[in-house]
N, C-alpha and C positions, 0 to 999 in steps of 0.2 A: 620479424617484429616481436617485440616483447609485450605480453599481455599480463596485466596485473589483475589477479582474481581476488576481489574483496569479499564477495559472497555469492553463493549460488545454490547450495543445497540446504535442506531444512535441518534444524537441530532438534534434538529430542525434547519432548515436554515431560516433565516428571509426573508420573501417574501414581496416585496414592492408592492405598489398599483397603481403607476402612469401609465397611459395608454401608455405613450411614452417610457417606459423602454425597454431595450434590453432583449429579452427572451433567456436564455441559458439552453440547455439541456445537461446533463452529465450522464454517466453510474453509477458512485458511489459517495457517499457523500464527500470523501476527494477531488475529483476533483471539485465538486460543491463548496466546501469550498474555494478552490483557486480562482475560478471564482468570488465568492462573495467578497473575500478580495480585488480583483483588481477592480471590477465594483462597489462595494458598492451600493449606492442608485440608481445607473443608470442601475442596472440589476435585473432581477428576475430569480432565478436559480432553476431548477427542476432536482434532481437526480432520476434515474429510479430504482435503487436498494433500496429495503425497508428493514426494520428491520427483522432479522432472515433469510435473504436470502443470499445464497452463490453466488458470481458472476460467479463461474465456472459452475453453474447449473441452471441459470435463463434464461427466454426468454422474448420477448417483447409482452405485452398485447395490444389489439386493442386500448384501451384508451390512452396508452402511445405512440402508433404509431402516433396518431393524434397530440399529444404534440410535438413529435420530428419533424413532418412534418411542424409545424408552428413556430419552433424555429428559432431565428436569428443566434445563434451560437450553434454548437454541438461539444462537446469535449468528447472523450472516450479513455480509455486506449488501447483498441484494441482487436482483436479476441483471442489472447492467454489468456486473462483474462476472457472474456465473449463470448465464441464461439456461444452460442445460441442467445445472444442478438445482437452481432455486425452484423451478416449477415442480420438480419431482419431490423436493423437500416439502413444499406446500401440500402436495397430494398426500404425503405421509403424516405431516404434523399440523397442517392447517394453520389456524390463527395463533398457535403456540410459538410460532417463529417470530423473532424480533428482527425486522428489516432495518439494519443500521442506517441505510440511505434515507430512511423516512424519519429519523430522529429530528425533531423540529428545530433544534439549535445547532445542527451540524453545519459547518462551513463547507460549501460546495464550489468546486472549480468547474466552471462551465465552458464549453467549447461550441463554436458555431456548428450547427448541425450539418450545414452544407459545405463545410470547409474540411476536406478530407486529408489535409496535410497541414495540421495546426502548427503554429510557431508561437509558443507562449512566452510572454515577457513577465518575469516574476519581479515584484517590487515590494519593499517593506510595508508600504501602506495599503497593499492589496487593492489598488484602485483599478477601475475598468481599463481594458485596453482593447485593441481591435480583435484579438483572437482568444484570449483566456481571461477569466475573472474568477474571483473567490467570492461566493455569496452564501447566505444562509439558506437552509432547506425550504423555508417558507417564502422565499423571494420569487414572486410570480413574474418578474421581468424576464425570466429565462425560458419563456414559452417556446421560442424558436431555437433553443440550444439543447445540446446533450450534456449530461453530467459526466465528468471524469470519475469513474468508479473507485479509484485508488485512494479512497478517503482516509484510510488508516495512516497514510504517510504524512498527514498534517498532525503535528503534536497537539494542536488545539482540539482536533477531532478525537485523538486518542484519549484525551482527558474527558471529553464528552461521553465517549463510549464507556470508559472505565466508571464514570459516575453513574451511568444508567445500569451497568452491571452491578455495581455496589448496591444500588437501590433495590434491584430484584433479589439479590442475595439476602438483604435485610428482611424482605418479605417472606422468603422461603425459610430462613433460619434466623429469626429475630434474637435468639439468645446470643448469637455471635455478631450482632450488628456493630458493636464497638470495634471488634477485630477487623471487620470489613472496611470500616471507616479509617482505621489506622493503616491498613494495607493500601488503601487508595491514596492516602497522604504520602506514603513511602514511594508508591509508583510515580506520583507526580514529581516528587523531589528528585528521584533517580533520573527520570526523563529530562528534567531541567539540567541536571549535572552533565548528562551526555551531550546536550545541545550547546553547552558552553563552548565546546571545542569546534562547533560548526563554523565553516569559513564565512567571511563577509566580503561581498563583491561591491567595491566602491566605484568601479568603472564598467561600462558596458562590455559584456563578455558573451561570446558565442560558444555554445557546446552543442554536440549532436547526441541524439539518443536513438537506440534501435526501436524503442517502444515508448510512447508518450504516457509513461506511468509515474514519472518522478515530479510532476508539476507541483503537487501539494508540498513536498519537501523543499523544493527549490524556492517556493514563494517567500520564504523567510530569509533567503540568503543574499538578496540584492538584485542588481540589474543583469539578469541572465536572459539571453535569447536562445531558444531551443530550435534546432533543426531536427525534425522528426522523420524517422524512416517509416514507422507504422503508427497508427493512431491509438487512442486510449482503449479502444475496443479490440485492438490487435487484428484488424481486418487485413485481408490479403493485399499484398503490394500490387499496384497497378502500374502500367508503363508511364502514366502521367505523374504519379507520385514519385516513382523512381527517378524520372527525368528531372523533376523539381529538386529532389534531394541532391542529385549529382551537380546540378547547376549551383545550388547554394554552397555546397562544399567547395566547389571550385572558386567561388567568388569571395568567400569570407574566411577570415582567420578564425580557426576553431580550436579552443583550448584542449578539448578531449572528446572522445566518443564513449558515452556511457552505454554499456551493452547489457540488456536483460538476457540472461542465458536461455530463457524459455521462449523468447520472441525475436525472430530474425537475427539471431546471433551470428550465424555464419556469413550472411550477407553484410551485416554491419562490420564484422571483422575485416572482410575483404575491402570494404569502402575505407575503413580506417587505414589499412595498409596502403591502399592506392593513393591516398591523400597525405600520408605521413602524419596522421593524427594519433596521439597516444590513446590506446584503448583500455578502458577500465571495465571489467566485468563485475557487476553487482546486481543481485536480484532485488526487485521491489517486494518480494514475499518471503524468501527463504534466507535466513541468517546462517553464516558459517562460523562466526566467532561465538564464543561461549562464556564471555566475561561475566555476564549477568545471569547465565543459566535460564534465560527467558527469551522465547522466539521474537517477541516484539522489541524489547529493549536492546537485544543483540543486533537485530535488524537495523534499528536506528543508529547504533554505534557503527555498523558497517557502512551505512550511507554517509555518516559524518566523515569517516575516514576516506571513502571513495571520492567525495567532493573536495576534501582537503587536498588529496593527491591530484585531482583534476585541475584544481585552481592554484596548485603549488603553494598552499598555505599550511 
């Protein structure tokens, strides 16, 4: 069976050399990419997550703890994504850490806390459905739900994160406030240009995913129903969840199997081959293309291409 690899490994972030630069520490490369886009030559950005690492199962090394302690800005997605990393970063840096998941205007995709095999339906109007919703961070109706931590895959959230970083950079380096504002505008424009090529789903379509990490990106594509192998927290497979996945794959016509190379990839590839489903390997974190020389923008371009291939557009 043929596997199309759209993205899997991290790309390099350009590190500057000037001594007076602002040092930014982030948990994952996409967040580092947003910081790099806004700060440009005025920042040096260090993501903690390396190639082949899963954010759900990583911890903070002593050498990284020193880097975090010395950083001028610290931006992380939050404990739902990196539980082993976040707590140790808090121990090192305390309230200097910006928890992205706590941004008040962030759109949040929520999942039923007791539903261990989520099937999200993404719609243009982001209305509520039985299993997945997009809400703002201050929506208190989600008391009995868990949040999908892959918030950076929402273009709207990326702009929210970029704006917050722009504002902090202005405070740290007010002399370059205009440059940060211009960089923000350029980031927003480039992201919009990338998304012009995103596919549009006009009729109900089923896809399978090895890891429920792509819901934020899918939410703007149309009527997609997702068959999920492992949940947003990348918990271990259970006999029940595997049986449910097998049943749905057998009963439904599935356009493709989107495979996260870091989560259940081997199992997902086997299921795709068993059911004759085209498999597309694309990471929700690490970009392989380098068109924009930016880990976030290249990741979004990878996802656009992966879903275009999946949906034959």
